[in-house]
C-alpha positions as a Markdown table, in Angstrom:
| # | Residue | x | y | z |
|---|---|---|---|---|
| 1 | Met | 16.3 | -21.0 | 31.4 |
| 2 | Ile | 15.9 | -23.6 | 34.1 |
| 3 | Gly | 12.8 | -25.0 | 35.6 |
| 4 | Arg | 9.5 | -23.2 | 34.8 |
| 5 | Leu | 11.1 | -20.6 | 32.5 |
| 6 | Gly | 12.8 | -23.4 | 30.5 |
| 7 | Thr | 9.5 | -25.2 | 30.3 |
| 8 | Leu | 7.8 | -22.0 | 29.1 |
| 9 | Val | 10.4 | -21.5 | 26.4 |
| 10 | Arg | 10.0 | -25.0 | 25.1 |
| 11 | Ala | 6.3 | -24.4 | 25.0 |
| 12 | Leu | 6.7 | -21.2 | 23.0 |
| 13 | Leu | 8.9 | -23.0 | 20.5 |
| 14 | Cys | 6.3 | -25.7 | 20.2 |
| 15 | Ala | 3.7 | -23.0 | 19.4 |
| 16 | Ala | 6.0 | -21.6 | 16.8 |
| 17 | Leu | 6.4 | -25.1 | 15.3 |
| 18 | Leu | 2.7 | -25.4 | 14.9 |
| 19 | Thr | 2.6 | -21.9 | 13.3 |
| 20 | Gly | 5.4 | -22.8 | 11.0 |
| 21 | Val | 3.7 | -26.0 | 9.8 |
| 22 | Phe | 0.8 | -23.9 | 8.8 |
| 23 | Ala | 3.1 | -21.3 | 7.2 |
| 24 | Ala | 4.8 | -23.9 | 5.0 |
| 25 | Ser | 1.6 | -24.2 | 2.9 |
| 26 | Ala | 1.1 | -20.5 | 2.6 |
| 27 | Ser | 3.0 | -17.6 | 1.1 |
| 28 | Ala | 3.7 | -14.5 | 3.1 |
| 29 | His | 1.8 | -11.3 | 2.3 |
| 30 | Asp | -1.0 | -13.0 | 0.4 |
| 31 | Ala | -3.4 | -11.0 | 2.6 |
| 32 | Arg | -2.6 | -7.7 | 0.9 |
| 33 | Pro | -5.9 | -6.0 | -0.1 |
| 34 | Val | -7.1 | -4.8 | -3.4 |
| 35 | Ser | -6.7 | -1.1 | -3.7 |
| 36 | Val | -9.1 | 1.1 | -5.7 |
| 37 | Thr | -8.0 | 4.7 | -6.0 |
| 38 | Ile | -10.6 | 7.1 | -7.4 |
| 39 | Arg | -9.3 | 10.6 | -8.4 |
| 40 | Glu | -11.8 | 13.3 | -9.3 |
| 41 | Leu | -11.1 | 15.2 | -12.6 |
| 42 | Pro | -12.7 | 18.4 | -13.9 |
| 43 | Ala | -16.1 | 18.2 | -15.5 |
| 44 | Glu | -17.4 | 15.5 | -13.2 |
| 45 | Arg | -15.1 | 12.8 | -14.4 |
| 46 | Tyr | -13.3 | 10.3 | -12.2 |
| 47 | Ala | -10.2 | 8.2 | -12.8 |
| 48 | Phe | -10.3 | 4.7 | -11.3 |
| 49 | Arg | -7.1 | 2.8 | -10.7 |
| 50 | Ile | -7.0 | -0.8 | -9.4 |
| 51 | Arg | -3.9 | -2.4 | -7.7 |
| 52 | Thr | -4.1 | -6.1 | -7.0 |
| 53 | Pro | -1.6 | -8.3 | -5.0 |
| 54 | Glu | 0.8 | -10.5 | -7.0 |
| 55 | Ser | -1.1 | -13.5 | -5.7 |
| 56 | Val | -4.1 | -12.7 | -8.0 |
| 57 | Pro | -3.6 | -14.5 | -11.4 |
| 58 | Leu | -3.7 | -12.5 | -14.6 |
| 59 | Asp | -6.9 | -14.1 | -15.8 |
| 60 | Asn | -8.7 | -13.1 | -12.6 |
| 61 | Gln | -7.9 | -9.4 | -12.4 |
| 62 | Pro | -11.0 | -7.5 | -11.0 |
| 63 | Gln | -12.9 | -5.0 | -13.0 |
| 64 | Ile | -14.9 | -1.9 | -11.9 |
| 65 | Ile | -18.7 | -2.1 | -12.2 |
| 66 | Pro | -19.6 | 1.4 | -13.3 |
| 67 | Pro | -21.9 | 3.2 | -10.9 |
| 68 | Ser | -25.4 | 3.9 | -12.2 |
| 69 | Gly | -25.5 | 6.9 | -14.5 |
| 70 | Cys | -21.7 | 6.8 | -15.2 |
| 71 | Glu | -20.1 | 6.2 | -18.6 |
| 72 | Ala | -16.6 | 5.4 | -19.6 |
| 73 | Thr | -14.6 | 8.1 | -21.4 |
| 74 | Gly | -11.1 | 8.4 | -22.8 |
| 75 | Ile | -8.1 | 9.4 | -20.6 |
| 76 | Pro | -7.3 | 13.1 | -21.2 |
| 77 | Gln | -3.8 | 13.6 | -22.8 |
| 78 | Glu | -2.7 | 16.0 | -20.0 |
| 79 | Asn | -3.4 | 13.3 | -17.4 |
| 80 | Ala | -2.2 | 10.3 | -19.3 |
| 81 | Pro | 1.2 | 9.9 | -17.5 |
| 82 | Ala | -0.5 | 9.8 | -14.1 |
| 83 | Leu | -3.4 | 7.7 | -15.1 |
| 84 | Thr | -1.9 | 4.8 | -16.9 |
| 85 | Ala | -4.0 | 1.6 | -16.7 |
| 86 | Ser | -6.9 | 3.6 | -15.3 |
| 87 | Thr | -10.5 | 3.8 | -16.3 |
| 88 | Val | -12.0 | 7.2 | -16.6 |
| 89 | Leu | -15.8 | 7.6 | -16.0 |
| 90 | Ser | -18.0 | 10.5 | -16.6 |
| 91 | Cys | -20.5 | 10.8 | -13.7 |
| 92 | Pro | -22.9 | 13.7 | -14.0 |
| 93 | Gly | -23.9 | 14.9 | -10.5 |
| 94 | Gly | -20.8 | 13.3 | -8.9 |
| 95 | Leu | -20.4 | 10.0 | -7.0 |
| 96 | Ala | -22.1 | 10.8 | -3.8 |
| 97 | Gly | -24.8 | 8.2 | -3.0 |
| 98 | Arg | -23.7 | 6.0 | -5.9 |
| 99 | Glu | -22.5 | 2.4 | -5.5 |
| 100 | Ile | -19.0 | 1.3 | -6.7 |
| 101 | Ala | -18.3 | -2.4 | -6.9 |
| 102 | Leu | -15.6 | -4.9 | -8.2 |
| 103 | Gln | -16.4 | -7.8 | -10.4 |
| 104 | Trp | -14.1 | -10.9 | -10.4 |
| 105 | Pro | -14.0 | -12.7 | -13.8 |
| 106 | Val | -13.3 | -16.2 | -12.3 |
| 107 | Tyr | -13.6 | -16.2 | -8.5 |
| 108 | Asn | -13.4 | -14.0 | -5.5 |
| 109 | Pro | -10.0 | -14.7 | -3.9 |
| 110 | Ser | -11.3 | -13.6 | -0.4 |
| 111 | Leu | -9.3 | -10.3 | -0.4 |
| 112 | Ser | -10.3 | -7.1 | 1.4 |
| 113 | Thr | -10.8 | -4.0 | -0.8 |
| 114 | Leu | -9.7 | -0.5 | 0.1 |
| 115 | Phe | -11.6 | 2.2 | -1.7 |
| 116 | Arg | -10.2 | 5.7 | -1.6 |
| 117 | Leu | -11.7 | 8.8 | -3.2 |
| 118 | Gln | -9.7 | 12.0 | -3.7 |
| 119 | Pro | -12.0 | 14.9 | -4.6 |
| 120 | Leu | -10.8 | 18.0 | -6.3 |
| 121 | Glu | -11.5 | 19.9 | -3.2 |
| 122 | Gly | -11.9 | 18.8 | 0.4 |
| 123 | Ala | -10.7 | 15.8 | 2.4 |
| 124 | Ala | -10.2 | 12.3 | 0.9 |
| 125 | Met | -12.7 | 9.5 | 1.7 |
| 126 | Ser | -11.8 | 5.9 | 2.3 |
| 127 | Arg | -13.5 | 2.6 | 3.1 |
| 128 | Leu | -12.1 | -0.8 | 3.8 |
| 129 | Leu | -14.5 | -3.6 | 2.7 |
| 130 | Ala | -14.3 | -7.2 | 4.0 |
| 131 | Pro | -14.0 | -9.9 | 1.3 |
| 132 | Ser | -17.7 | -10.7 | 1.8 |
| 133 | Asp | -18.7 | -7.0 | 1.0 |
| 134 | Gly | -19.2 | -6.4 | -2.7 |
| 135 | Ala | -19.7 | -2.7 | -3.0 |
| 136 | Trp | -19.1 | 0.8 | -1.5 |
| 137 | Thr | -21.8 | 3.4 | -1.5 |
| 138 | Val | -19.9 | 6.7 | -1.6 |
| 139 | Pro | -21.0 | 9.1 | 1.2 |
| 140 | Ala | -21.6 | 12.8 | 0.7 |
| 141 | Glu | -19.1 | 13.8 | 3.3 |
| 142 | Pro | -16.0 | 11.9 | 4.7 |
| 143 | Ala | -16.3 | 10.3 | 8.1 |
| 144 | Arg | -13.9 | 11.8 | 10.6 |
| 145 | Phe | -12.1 | 8.6 | 11.6 |
| 146 | Asp | -12.3 | 6.6 | 8.4 |
| 147 | Val | -8.5 | 6.7 | 7.6 |
| 148 | Leu | -7.6 | 5.9 | 11.2 |
| 149 | Lys | -9.9 | 2.9 | 11.3 |
| 150 | Asp | -9.2 | 1.6 | 7.9 |
| 151 | Tyr | -5.4 | 1.7 | 8.2 |
| 152 | Leu | -5.5 | 0.3 | 11.7 |
| 153 | Leu | -7.5 | -2.7 | 10.3 |
| 154 | Leu | -5.0 | -3.0 | 7.4 |
| 155 | Gly | -2.1 | -3.2 | 9.8 |
| 156 | Ile | -3.8 | -6.0 | 11.8 |
| 157 | Glu | -4.7 | -7.8 | 8.6 |
| 158 | His | -1.2 | -7.5 | 7.2 |
| 159 | Ile | 0.6 | -8.9 | 10.3 |
| 160 | Ala | -2.0 | -11.7 | 10.6 |
| 161 | Gly | -1.1 | -12.7 | 7.0 |
| 162 | Gly | 2.6 | -11.8 | 7.2 |
| 163 | Leu | 3.7 | -15.2 | 8.4 |
| 164 | Asp | 7.4 | -14.5 | 7.8 |
| 165 | His | 7.2 | -11.6 | 10.3 |
| 166 | Leu | 5.4 | -13.7 | 12.9 |
| 167 | Leu | 7.9 | -16.5 | 12.6 |
| 168 | Phe | 10.7 | -14.0 | 13.1 |
| 169 | Val | 9.0 | -12.9 | 16.3 |
| 170 | Ala | 8.6 | -16.5 | 17.4 |
| 171 | Gly | 12.3 | -17.1 | 16.8 |
| 172 | Leu | 13.2 | -14.0 | 18.8 |
| 173 | Leu | 11.2 | -15.3 | 21.8 |
| 174 | Leu | 12.9 | -18.6 | 21.6 |
| 175 | Val | 16.4 | -17.1 | 21.5 |
| 176 | Ala | 15.6 | -14.5 | 24.3 |
| 177 | Gly | 14.6 | -17.3 | 26.7 |
| 178 | Thr | 13.4 | -15.3 | 29.7 |
| 179 | Ile | 10.4 | -13.0 | 30.0 |
| 180 | Arg | 12.6 | -9.9 | 30.6 |
| 181 | Arg | 14.8 | -10.6 | 27.6 |
| 182 | Met | 11.7 | -11.3 | 25.5 |
| 183 | Leu | 10.3 | -7.9 | 26.4 |
| 184 | Trp | 13.5 | -6.2 | 25.4 |
| 185 | Ala | 13.7 | -8.1 | 22.1 |
| 186 | Ile | 10.1 | -7.3 | 21.2 |
| 187 | Thr | 10.5 | -3.6 | 22.1 |
| 188 | Gly | 13.7 | -3.3 | 20.0 |
| 189 | Phe | 12.0 | -5.0 | 17.1 |
| 190 | Thr | 9.0 | -2.7 | 17.3 |
| 191 | Leu | 11.0 | 0.5 | 17.6 |
| 192 | Ala | 13.3 | -0.4 | 14.7 |
| 193 | His | 10.7 | -1.4 | 12.2 |
| 194 | Ser | 8.7 | 1.6 | 13.1 |
| 195 | Val | 11.6 | 3.8 | 12.1 |
| 196 | Thr | 12.2 | 2.3 | 8.6 |
| 197 | Leu | 8.4 | 2.0 | 8.0 |
| 198 | Ala | 8.1 | 5.7 | 8.5 |
| 199 | Leu | 11.2 | 6.6 | 6.5 |
| 200 | Ser | 10.2 | 4.4 | 3.5 |
| 201 | Thr | 6.6 | 5.5 | 3.5 |
| 202 | Leu | 7.7 | 9.2 | 3.5 |
| 203 | Asp | 10.1 | 8.4 | 0.6 |
| 204 | Leu | 13.1 | 9.4 | 2.6 |
| 205 | Val | 14.7 | 5.9 | 2.2 |
| 206 | Arg | 13.6 | 3.2 | -0.1 |
| 207 | Leu | 14.9 | -0.3 | -0.9 |
| 208 | Pro | 13.7 | -2.5 | -3.8 |
| 209 | Ala | 11.2 | -5.1 | -2.6 |
| 210 | Pro | 12.7 | -8.4 | -3.9 |
| 211 | Pro | 16.0 | -8.1 | -2.0 |
| 212 | Val | 14.1 | -6.9 | 1.2 |
| 213 | Glu | 11.8 | -10.0 | 1.0 |
| 214 | Ala | 14.8 | -12.3 | 0.5 |
| 215 | Ala | 16.7 | -10.7 | 3.4 |
| 216 | Ile | 13.6 | -11.1 | 5.7 |
| 217 | Ala | 13.6 | -14.8 | 5.0 |
| 218 | Leu | 17.4 | -14.8 | 5.7 |
| 219 | Ser | 16.7 | -13.2 | 9.1 |
| 220 | Ile | 14.5 | -16.1 | 10.1 |
| 221 | Leu | 17.1 | -18.6 | 8.9 |
| 222 | Phe | 19.7 | -16.8 | 11.0 |
| 223 | Leu | 17.6 | -17.2 | 14.1 |
| 224 | Ala | 16.9 | -20.9 | 13.2 |
| 225 | Val | 20.6 | -21.6 | 12.9 |
| 226 | Glu | 21.3 | -19.9 | 16.3 |
| 227 | Ile | 18.5 | -22.0 | 17.9 |
| 228 | Val | 19.8 | -25.3 | 16.5 |
| 229 | Arg | 23.4 | -24.5 | 17.4 |
| 230 | Gly | 22.3 | -23.5 | 20.9 |
| 231 | Lys | 25.6 | -21.7 | 21.7 |
| 232 | Arg | 24.8 | -19.4 | 24.6 |
| 233 | Asp | 27.9 | -17.2 | 23.9 |
| 234 | Ser | 26.8 | -16.2 | 20.4 |
| 235 | Leu | 25.7 | -12.6 | 19.6 |
| 236 | Ala | 22.0 | -13.6 | 19.2 |
| 237 | Phe | 21.8 | -15.3 | 22.6 |
| 238 | Arg | 23.9 | -12.7 | 24.4 |
| 239 | His | 22.2 | -9.7 | 22.9 |
| 240 | Pro | 18.7 | -10.6 | 21.5 |
| 241 | Gly | 17.6 | -7.0 | 21.8 |
| 242 | Leu | 20.4 | -5.8 | 19.5 |
| 243 | Val | 19.7 | -8.5 | 16.9 |
| 244 | Ala | 16.0 | -7.6 | 17.1 |
| 245 | Cys | 16.8 | -4.0 | 16.4 |
| 246 | Leu | 19.1 | -4.7 | 13.4 |
| 247 | Phe | 16.7 | -7.1 | 11.7 |
| 248 | Gly | 13.7 | -4.9 | 12.7 |
| 249 | Leu | 15.1 | -2.1 | 10.5 |
| 250 | Leu | 14.9 | -4.6 | 7.6 |
| 251 | His | 11.4 | -5.8 | 8.4 |
| 252 | Gly | 10.2 | -2.2 | 8.5 |
| 253 | Phe | 10.9 | -2.0 | 4.7 |
| 254 | Gly | 8.8 | -5.1 | 4.3 |
| 255 | Phe | 5.9 | -3.4 | 6.1 |
| 256 | Ala | 6.4 | -0.3 | 4.0 |
| 257 | Gly | 6.0 | -2.3 | 0.8 |
| 258 | Val | 2.4 | -3.0 | 1.7 |
| 259 | Leu | 1.6 | 0.7 | 2.1 |
| 260 | Arg | 3.3 | 1.4 | -1.2 |
| 261 | Asp | 1.1 | -1.3 | -2.8 |
| 262 | Ile | -2.2 | 0.1 | -1.5 |
| 263 | Gly | -1.1 | 3.7 | -1.3 |
| 264 | Val | -1.7 | 6.3 | 1.4 |
| 265 | Pro | -4.1 | 9.3 | 1.2 |
| 266 | Gln | -2.2 | 12.6 | 0.5 |
| 267 | Gly | -2.8 | 15.0 | 3.3 |
| 268 | Glu | -3.3 | 12.2 | 5.8 |
| 269 | Ile | 0.0 | 10.4 | 5.5 |
| 270 | Ala | 0.8 | 10.8 | 9.2 |
| 271 | Thr | -2.6 | 9.4 | 10.3 |
| 272 | Ala | -2.4 | 6.4 | 7.9 |
| 273 | Leu | 1.2 | 5.6 | 8.8 |
| 274 | Leu | 0.5 | 5.8 | 12.6 |
| 275 | Ser | -2.7 | 3.8 | 12.4 |
| 276 | Phe | -1.1 | 1.1 | 10.2 |
| 277 | Asn | 1.8 | 0.8 | 12.6 |
| 278 | Ile | -0.5 | 0.6 | 15.6 |
| 279 | Gly | -2.4 | -2.2 | 13.8 |
| 280 | Val | 0.8 | -4.1 | 13.2 |
| 281 | Glu | 1.8 | -3.8 | 16.8 |
| 282 | Leu | -1.7 | -4.9 | 18.0 |
| 283 | Gly | -1.5 | -8.0 | 15.8 |
| 284 | Gln | 2.0 | -8.7 | 16.9 |
| 285 | Leu | 1.1 | -8.5 | 20.6 |
| 286 | Ala | -1.9 | -10.8 | 20.0 |
| 287 | Phe | 0.4 | -13.3 | 18.5 |
| 288 | Val | 2.8 | -13.1 | 21.4 |
| 289 | Ala | -0.1 | -13.5 | 23.8 |
| 290 | Ile | -1.2 | -16.7 | 22.0 |
| 291 | Leu | 2.3 | -18.1 | 22.3 |
| 292 | Leu | 2.4 | -17.3 | 26.0 |
| 293 | Ala | -1.0 | -18.9 | 26.5 |
| 294 | Leu | 0.1 | -22.0 | 24.7 |
| 295 | Gly | 3.2 | -22.0 | 26.9 |
| 296 | Trp | 1.1 | -21.9 | 30.0 |
| 297 | Leu | -1.0 | -24.8 | 28.7 |
| 298 | Trp | 2.1 | -26.8 | 27.9 |
| 299 | Ala | 3.5 | -26.2 | 31.4 |
| 300 | Arg | 0.3 | -27.4 | 32.9 |
| 301 | Met | 0.3 | -30.6 | 30.7 |
| 302 | Gln | 4.0 | -31.4 | 31.3 |
| 303 | Pro | 3.5 | -33.5 | 34.5 |
| 304 | Arg | 0.7 | -35.6 | 32.8 |
| 305 | Leu | 2.8 | -36.1 | 29.7 |
| 306 | Ala | 5.7 | -37.3 | 31.8 |
| 307 | Asn | 3.5 | -40.1 | 33.0 |
| 308 | Ser | 1.4 | -40.9 | 30.0 |
| 309 | Ala | 3.8 | -40.0 | 27.1 |
| 310 | Pro | 7.3 | -39.7 | 28.4 |
| 311 | Gln | 8.8 | -39.7 | 24.9 |
| 312 | Leu | 6.8 | -36.7 | 23.9 |
| 313 | Ala | 7.6 | -34.9 | 27.2 |
| 314 | Ala | 11.3 | -35.5 | 26.6 |
| 315 | Met | 11.4 | -34.4 | 23.0 |
| 316 | Pro | 13.8 | -31.5 | 22.4 |
| 317 | Met | 11.1 | -29.2 | 21.2 |
| 318 | Val | 13.4 | -26.2 | 20.9 |
| 319 | Leu | 15.7 | -28.1 | 18.5 |
| 320 | Val | 12.8 | -29.5 | 16.5 |
| 321 | Ala | 11.2 | -26.0 | 16.1 |
| 322 | Gly | 14.6 | -24.6 | 15.1 |
| 323 | Tyr | 14.8 | -27.1 | 12.3 |
| 324 | Val | 11.2 | -26.3 | 11.2 |
| 325 | Leu | 11.9 | -22.6 | 11.2 |
| 326 | Gly | 15.1 | -23.2 | 9.2 |
| 327 | Thr | 13.3 | -25.4 | 6.6 |
| 328 | Ile | 10.6 | -22.9 | 6.0 |
| 329 | Ser | 12.9 | -19.9 | 5.8 |
| 330 | Thr | 15.2 | -21.7 | 3.4 |
| 331 | Phe | 12.3 | -22.5 | 1.2 |
| 332 | Trp | 11.2 | -18.8 | 1.2 |
| 333 | Leu | 14.8 | -17.6 | 0.6 |
| 334 | Ile | 15.2 | -19.8 | -2.5 |
| 335 | Glu | 11.8 | -18.9 | -3.8 |
| 336 | Arg | 12.5 | -15.1 | -3.3 |
| 337 | Leu | 16.0 | -15.3 | -4.8 |
| 338 | Ser | 14.6 | -17.0 | -7.8 |
| 339 | Gly | 12.2 | -14.1 | -8.3 |
| 340 | Phe | 15.2 | -11.7 | -9.0 |
| 341 | Ala | 15.4 | -12.9 | -12.6 |
């Protein structure tokens, strides 16, 4: 924590501070995609079900533009319980080669769209569309690596928009202090949230989303308090890897909530789960790399700042960033607790 390592840590905290300022004006998980599940029924009928993130207002819920040659029908009574809030279309000749699109009544909220088609026989098909892409042309046969690619991108997209998870990682780095302890903390966090992500996705263990989201905000607040107090004999400073593991179990349930929102293809749960988790880790490593790069730049600028702006160079950046993390996490905690009602 002395010398160059201390300078690096201050730089990491400064980077976290910048990230936190941006996070204050955004809500976590707004990047969740729209999910369109298409289930084939007998007699060339297809049930469409749309799931949208909570960030989409009620007056802007997307609607399916029926493919050419398809007509809306009623929901069969025997399928009604499973197809609530679904649209059933009759498509003579099937969907292969036809275009499926979403229409936004008010505006496009710049969300990705995950289409998934489950035929009566054969493997499921999926396609993740960027916000700028308006429609999916259904292929005749599923591509071999579609699920792997789509859920990998979903994992990266989620962690990029999951600012609460990223701020927790930033807080971990600040508490860990040295490169070696940082590696242990990140590894512990990764292993722990991978376990609960798998358990929750497989429906072996499940927790309600509101308390989990509130507890995630509380985990950031806990690190912020530890940073501000700066007591090196506390549990967080002495054993950052242990703290990372304990809270990582909690964050895994938060990641699993995304998969529950968008769903996973039956028969390819393992592939989707593994791909999503790898995507989360890639995004997390990219974030850590950015913090380290900013730390290197700060260390290079330090001598110049000492001469040209001594007050800036002498600022207790770790303390300032701790207060910023605490302020943001407190706001999130109050907001999420108020959603329990």
